[in-house]
C-alpha positions, 0 to 999 in steps of 0.5 A, a space after each residue: 531784640 536781636 540774637 545770633 550765634 557763630 562759630 567762626 569767632 575769627 572770621 569777625 575779630 579779625 574783621 573788626 580788628 581792621 575797621 578798630 584801625 581806623 575808627 573807635 566807634 561803631 554803628 551797626 546795623 542788623 538787618 535782615 540779611 545781616 548786619 552793616 557799617 557804614 561810617 568814617 573816620 576821624 579826620 573824615 580821609 576813609 570811609 568805612 563799609 562793611 557788610 556781613 551777611 545773615 549767613 556766617 550765623 550757625 543761628 539768627 534771630 532778626 524781628 525788626 531791623 536795630 542798632 548796635 553802636 559800640 565802642 569797638 576796642 572793647 569789642 574786639 577785645 571780648 574776641 579776642 579772649 576767645 577761646 578755638 573752640 567757642 561759640 560766640 552768642 551774641 544778643 542785643 538788649 535795651 542798654 547793654 550788648 550782650 555778649 556770650 563766650 560759650 565751651 567748656 565754660 560760659 562768658 557773659 560780657 556785657 558792652 553798654 551801647 551808646 549813642 554815636 554821630 557819625 559824618 558818612 561824608 555827603 555823595 559817597 554812595 554817588 560816587 563812580 568807579 571808572 578804572 577797576 583791577 583785582 590784584 593778590 592781595 599779599 602782592 598789594 601789600 609787599 607794594 605798598 610795603 616797600 613804597 613806606 621805604 622813601 614814602 608816606 603816600 603813593 601813586 596807582 597808575 593804571 590804563 588797559 596794559 597794565 598797574 603800576 605803583 610807585 612812590 619817589 623819595 628825595 632822592 628814591 624811586 619805588 616802582 611795581 610792574 604787573 601787567 595783565 598777562 600777569 597771574 597777580 592782576 586782573 585789569 577791569 577796565 578800558 581807560 588809564 587812571 592815576 592818582 595818588 594815595 595815603 600809605 598809612 591808610 593803604 596800611 590799616 586797611 591791608 589788615 582786612 588782607 587776610 580775610 581775602 586772597 583777591 583786593 578789588 582796586 577802583 577808582 580814577 584820576 586824582 578821584 578818592 580809591 575804592 578797596 575791596 576785600 570780600 569772602 564770595 557773597 558772605 563778607 564785604 569789607 570796603 575802603 573808599 581813601 580820599 586822594 592826595 589831590 597832584 598839581 
């Protein structure tokens, strides 16, 4: 039904590791251009939008659209078992996804396909994000870690001139300011926006920074945020995070 050979197993492993921070089971869609996933976490606070291009594979034998429903933790454990020089062979069968790690030895793992009933919030594809900024992933990660010292949420304030990321605790305040002249940001907006988001969720999403040096934040005032990590046209991992609406 579907067979693919991947040389760079770590690329897929890093993506699956990040996705598994938010969801337990995934329904991957096999398409001609690559593998897609759109799924929400159990609390429907965050949505994962993942694309893994067919060009990442040495071989990508596609015949027709297919669905791979699997539990992510067993999938991730197999990927972690890969040796440095192994290649991954993925074979979709009637009721299994077979993973073959081929190197000095040939190891086969069969994961059962499961039926998944996931609920993606209606209208998610119609969301509009008028304010956006590109920021170095390591800088964003530092800002979130700093904010965690005093609070469980942080505020993003974006204007054409600067990005401010801040958190307030009972008696403490943490604030980072990045102006449009900074090498760490590129502001892509002509309007102002302000919104608050969960640090816990952002920390999980930022594990994707291992795959991309630049993160794109797109949001609006008291509106969901879209956080995107992309590697050219090969891999795209986006998250849509609900805001904590302020009075």
